[in-house]
C-alpha positions as CSV (number, residue, x, y, z in Angstrom):
1,X,15.0,-32.3,19.5
2,X,11.7,-31.4,17.9
3,X,11.6,-30.0,14.4
4,X,10.5,-26.6,15.7
5,X,13.6,-26.3,17.9
6,X,15.8,-27.4,15.0
7,X,14.3,-24.6,12.9
8,X,14.8,-22.0,15.6
9,X,18.4,-23.2,16.1
10,X,19.2,-22.9,12.5
11,X,17.4,-19.7,11.5
12,X,17.1,-17.6,14.7
13,X,20.8,-16.8,15.0
14,X,21.0,-14.9,11.7
15,X,17.7,-13.1,12.5
16,X,19.0,-11.9,15.9
17,X,22.4,-10.8,14.3
18,X,20.5,-8.9,11.6
19,X,18.2,-7.1,13.9
20,X,20.9,-6.4,16.5
21,X,23.1,-4.8,13.6
22,X,20.1,-2.7,12.4
23,X,19.7,-1.5,15.9
24,X,23.4,-0.7,16.1
25,X,23.9,-2.7,19.2
26,X,26.8,-4.8,20.3
27,X,26.2,-8.2,21.9
28,X,27.1,-6.6,25.2
29,X,24.7,-3.8,24.9
30,X,21.9,-6.2,23.9
31,X,22.8,-8.4,26.8
32,X,22.8,-5.4,29.2
33,X,19.3,-4.4,27.9
34,X,17.7,-7.8,28.6
35,X,19.6,-8.6,31.8
36,X,21.6,-11.6,30.5
37,X,25.3,-12.3,29.8
38,X,27.1,-11.5,26.6
39,X,27.8,-15.2,26.5
40,X,24.1,-16.0,26.4
41,X,23.6,-13.6,23.4
42,X,26.6,-15.3,21.8
43,X,25.0,-18.7,22.3
44,X,21.7,-17.5,20.9
45,X,23.5,-16.1,17.8
46,X,25.7,-19.3,17.5
47,X,22.6,-21.5,17.5
48,X,23.7,-23.2,20.8
49,X,20.7,-21.9,22.6
50,X,17.1,-20.9,21.6
51,X,15.2,-18.1,23.3
52,X,12.1,-19.0,25.1
53,X,8.9,-16.8,24.6
54,X,9.7,-14.6,27.6
55,X,13.3,-14.0,26.2
56,X,12.0,-13.4,22.6
57,X,9.8,-10.7,24.0
58,X,12.6,-9.1,26.0
59,X,15.0,-9.3,22.9
60,X,12.4,-7.8,20.5
61,X,11.7,-4.9,22.9
62,X,15.5,-4.1,23.3
63,X,15.8,-4.3,19.5
64,X,12.7,-2.0,19.1
65,X,10.7,-4.4,17.0
66,X,7.6,-6.6,17.8
67,X,8.3,-10.2,18.8
68,X,6.3,-11.2,15.7
69,X,8.7,-9.5,13.5
70,X,11.5,-11.7,14.7
71,X,9.3,-14.9,14.3
72,X,8.0,-13.9,10.9
73,X,11.6,-13.3,9.7
74,X,12.7,-16.7,11.0
75,X,9.8,-18.4,9.3
76,X,10.4,-16.6,6.0
77,X,14.0,-17.7,6.0
78,X,13.1,-21.2,6.9
79,X,10.6,-21.3,4.0
80,X,13.2,-19.9,1.5
81,X,15.6,-22.8,2.5
82,X,13.1,-25.6,3.0
83,X,10.8,-25.1,0.0
């Protein structure tokens, strides 16, 4: 596993949970919004899966944020922990 994927697996789950909560969405509602199963959203939030770029764009749209916001938040969290 590449370092980038390790970082995404470690930090993206919390970012997705945070923005989903801010949007007032359940895992099921988010899943329905992007056309995936609730289990897939659970896997993303559990760090068992990492969204590809297409999925990241869909997730961001459903959460009403730019994809860069999700990425920037993940990088900021990683920098806090790794530096």
